[in-house]
N, C-alpha and C positions, 0 to 999 in steps of 0.2 A: 674916793675915786679920783678927785683932783690931786691929792697928795701923791698918789702913785702914777698919775698921768693916764688914767683910763678914760676912755670915751664910751658913752652909752652905745654909740653907733659903729664902733670898730670891732671887728671879730677878735675874740679872745681864744687863742688856740686850745687852752685847757677846757674851755666850755664848748668848743666847736660851734659857737654862734656869738652874736654880740651880747653885751651885758643887757641891753634893752630887751632882746628876745628872751634871754634867760629869766629876767626879772618879771616878765609878764606871762610866763607859762602858767596855765591854770592849776589851781590846787586840786588835789583828789578829794572828792566827796565820798566818804567811806560807807555811808548808810546803806546804799544799795548792795554793797558787798557783804556787810555784816548782818543785816536782818535775816537773810537765808541761813547763815551759820547759826544764829541764835535758835532757830527752829530745829536744827539737826544735831547740834553739839552742845556740850556743857562748857560754856565760856565762863571762866572763873573771874575774869577781870578784863576791863577795857580801859586803856589810858590814851587819851588824845594828846599827843605831844605837841604843845604849842609854846608860847612864851614861857620861859623857865626850863625849856628843854627836857631831856630825859631825867635829869637829876631832880627836878622839882615835881614833875608830873607823874612819873611811875610810882614813887613811894606812896602817893595818895591812895592807890588801890591795893597796896600790900598790907595785909593784917599785921598788927603790932608784933606778933610772935614770929613773923617770917621776914626773910630778906630776899632781894633779887640780886643775882650775880649775872652781870652782863658781860658777854664776850665781845670786846671792842672790834675784833677782826671778823665778826660773823655776818656783817651786812655791808652792802656797797654804799659808801658815803658819796653823795653826788659831788661833782667837781666844784660846784659853787662854794661849798663849805671849805674845801681845800684851798681855794683861792682866797677866801676871807681870812682863813687862819694864817696862810703864808704872808699875804700882803699886809694884813693888819697886825701881824706878829701877836696873834691871840693864842693863849695857852690852850692846850687840849682840855683842861678842866673847865676853862671858861666857855669853850665851844660847846661842851656837853651840858653845861648849865644854862646856856643861852639859846641854843638852836636845837632843832629836832634831829639834825645830822642825817636826814633822809628817812627817819622813822616817824611817819606822821601819826601812826596808830600802833599801839602795842596791845596784843591779846595775850592773856594768861590762860593757857589751856593744858589739859592733861597730855602727858607725853604720848599716850596711846592714841590720841586723836590727832596729833600734830600732822602726820602725813596726809590724812584725809582732808583736813582743813586746808592745808597747803595746796592740795590737788584742786579743791573747789575754787580757791582764789586764783590759781594758775589758769583754770578754765575760763575765768572772767578777765584774764590778762592783767591781774594784779600781782606784782612781785612780792614775795614774802620770804622771810628768813627766820630760822630758830635762833634767837639772839642770846638766850641765857636760860637760867633755871631759877626756881624758887626753893629755898631751903629754910630750915629752922634758924632763927636768929638768937644768938647769945646776948645776954645783957651787955649793953655798951656798944654793940656792933651797929653800924649804919644799916638803914633799910635797903640801901642799894650800893653795890660796889661794881667797879669795872676791872676786868682782868684781861691780860693780853692773850692768853691761849684759850682755845675752845676745848674745855674739858667736858667730856660727855659723861 
């Protein structure tokens, strides 16, 4: 913050608030949203995206024979992360490895249940996005990869 001349108490146009206001925004507690889903749908995996970002947390729930393909442009990255990346000159790979990039929780669900699950989350005012797919993994392939375009 000091290196780039930011103050905690001055508005940052990209954030539409001060840094202090952005940094003290409460985190979302997902349990009240997820418990009802577990009783209605077959949730195949749940990954809480914390330290280690998407890169380290999502592969933990993917079985060895499978891989996750994540479409980088499929969700809204909060402006805080854009600010960190730009001002800190942080590579995209490092951002994905370190931060959740706005995905606090990832659910792995059957494609046939996706729209119903999203509707339930929307009813509870929780934004969600289909961010990728799970496919068979060939020997030597990574358990997670990021691609630019959203291939359905």
